[in-house]
C-alpha positions in Angstrom: 0.0 0.0 0.0 1.2 3.5 -0.8 1.5 5.9 2.1 -0.8 8.9 2.2 1.8 10.9 4.1 2.0 14.5 2.9 4.2 16.8 4.8 2.4 19.8 6.3 5.6 21.8 6.6 4.9 22.6 10.3 8.6 22.2 11.2 7.8 20.2 14.4 10.1 17.4 13.4 13.0 19.9 13.0 12.3 21.1 16.6 12.6 17.6 18.1 15.5 16.9 20.5 18.0 14.5 19.3 20.6 14.5 16.6 20.6 14.5 12.8 23.3 12.1 12.0 25.2 12.7 8.8 26.5 9.9 6.6 30.1 10.2 5.4 29.2 11.8 2.1 26.5 14.3 3.4 28.9 17.1 4.7 30.3 17.5 1.2 26.8 17.4 -0.4 25.5 20.0 2.0 28.7 22.2 1.7 28.3 22.2 -2.1 24.6 23.1 -1.8 25.5 26.0 0.4 28.5 27.0 -1.8 30.9 26.5 1.1 34.2 24.7 1.5 33.6 21.4 3.3 35.9 22.5 6.2 33.9 25.7 6.6 30.6 23.8 6.6 31.7 21.2 9.1 33.2 23.8 11.4 30.1 26.0 11.3 27.2 23.5 11.1 28.3 20.1 12.5 29.5 18.6 15.8 30.8 15.2 16.8 27.9 12.7 17.3 27.1 11.6 20.9 28.5 8.1 20.1 31.6 9.8 18.7 31.2 7.8 15.4 30.7 10.6 13.0 29.1 14.0 12.6 25.7 15.4 13.3 24.1 18.8 12.5 24.3 21.4 15.2 21.2 22.8 16.8 20.1 26.3 17.5 20.0 27.4 21.2 16.4 26.4 21.4 17.2 22.8 20.2 15.8 23.2 16.7 17.9 22.2 13.7 20.3 24.9 12.6 18.7 24.9 9.1 15.1 25.4 10.2 13.8 28.7 9.0 10.8 30.0 10.9 9.1 32.5 8.7 7.9 30.9 6.5 8.7 27.5 8.0 11.1 25.8 5.7 14.3 23.9 5.6 17.3 26.0 4.4 18.8 22.9 2.8 15.6 21.3 1.6 17.0 20.2 -1.8 20.1 18.6 -0.2 18.8 17.7 3.3 20.3 14.6 5.0 18.8 11.2 4.4 17.6 11.0 8.1 15.4 14.1 7.4 14.2 12.8 4.0 13.2 9.5 5.6 10.9 11.2 8.1 8.5 9.8 9.4 9.0 6.4 7.9 12.2 5.5 9.8 11.7 7.6 12.8 10.5 5.8 16.0 9.3 7.7 19.0 6.2 7.4 21.1 4.5 10.7 20.4 5.0 10.9 16.6 1.3 11.4 15.9 1.1 14.2 18.5 4.1 16.0 17.0 3.4 15.5 13.3 0.0 16.4 12.0 0.8 14.6 8.7 1.5 11.3 10.5 -2.0 11.6 12.0 -3.4 11.9 8.5 -1.4 9.0 7.4 -2.6 6.8 10.3 -6.2 7.7 9.6 -5.7 6.8 5.9 -4.1 3.5 6.9 -7.0 2.7 9.3 -9.6 3.5 6.7 -7.9 1.3 4.1 -8.0 -1.7 6.5 -5.4 -4.4 6.9 -2.7 -4.6 4.2 
């Protein structure tokens, strides 16, 4: 069955606590998108992951993603955003997903209406 998930662009997922882990190739992709040298990008927008096994995006002081723009709500790197962000909500697992994400509520109601797969 195809998912009915359609992002509402509320930005709530970008305000969640946690870390956006970058794969080895993503810093270069994001740096190129922002027209920055990789070293400048990593120094300004990344930090060592909590498990010390790679890089994660930094957060704003309020805990939101450094690339979340508030007015209008959008991702500054939308066209090059990390896989972890592109995979939302399909590979994200937390208890209050439906409370945080209006689109996941819509997806759940579409799944329920469609019945068992």
